C-alpha positions in Angstrom: -105.6 -16.1 140.6 -103.9 -16.0 137.1 -105.0 -16.7 133.9 -102.9 -19.4 132.3 -99.7 -18.1 131.0 -99.6 -15.2 133.5 -96.8 -15.0 135.9 -98.6 -14.6 139.4 -97.6 -14.3 143.5 -98.3 -16.3 146.0 -97.4 -16.0 149.8 -94.9 -19.2 151.1 -95.9 -18.0 154.0 -96.9 -14.7 157.4 -94.6 -14.5 160.8 -93.6 -12.4 163.6 -90.2 -11.4 163.0 -89.6 -11.3 166.5 -87.8 -8.4 167.3 -88.9 -6.6 169.9 -89.7 -2.5 169.5 -87.8 -0.1 169.9 -88.6 1.0 174.2 -87.7 4.8 175.2 -88.5 6.5 178.4 -90.7 9.9 177.3 -93.6 10.2 180.1 -94.4 13.1 179.0 -95.4 11.5 175.5 -99.1 10.9 174.3 -98.5 7.5 173.8 -97.0 6.6 177.2 -98.3 3.2 178.6 -97.9 3.5 182.5 -94.2 3.4 183.2 -93.6 6.1 181.0 -92.7 3.7 178.1 -93.6 4.9 174.6 -92.9 1.5 172.0 -91.5 2.3 168.5 -91.1 0.6 165.8 -88.5 -1.9 164.8 -87.5 -1.5 161.5 -84.0 0.1 160.3 -84.4 2.4 157.5 -80.8 1.0 156.0 -81.2 -2.8 156.7 -84.6 -1.6 154.6 -82.9 0.2 152.6 -80.2 -2.5 151.2 -82.4 -4.7 151.0 -84.0 -2.2 148.0 -80.8 -2.3 146.6 -80.1 -5.8 146.4 -84.3 -6.3 144.8 -83.1 -4.0 142.7 -80.4 -5.8 141.3 -81.0 -9.2 141.2 -84.1 -8.2 139.1 -82.0 -6.3 136.3 -80.2 -9.4 136.1 -83.0 -11.3 135.7 -84.0 -8.5 132.7 -80.0 -8.5 131.2 -80.2 -12.7 131.4 -84.5 -12.8 130.1 -82.8 -10.4 127.1 -80.3 -12.6 126.4 -81.8 -15.7 126.1 -84.4 -13.8 123.5 -82.2 -12.9 121.0 -80.1 -16.9 121.4 -83.0 -17.7 120.6 -83.8 -15.3 118.2 -79.9 -15.6 116.4 -81.0 -19.6 116.5 -84.2 -19.1 114.3 -82.5 -16.7 111.5 -80.1 -19.2 111.3 -82.2 -22.2 110.2 -83.4 -19.2 107.4 
C-alpha cells in the first residue's frame, strides 16, 4: 500500500482474453496430448512490441507535459518576485 503523498498502482481486474492456444499436430513432441496435438502460447510478439512502444511513447509524452507544467509554475513564481 502506498504512503500518503506517494503514487501507486492499483489492479483494475484480472480477466481471461478468451483467445485459444495455438494447436499444432506434433505427435512426436513430448508435450503432445493423446491426439498428438501440442498447445502453444497465443502471444503475438508483434502485438506485444506495438503495445510496448505505445506505452513508452505515452509515458514520454506525460513526462514532457509534467516538465512543462513545472517550468510554467517556476516562471510564474519568478514573475511574483
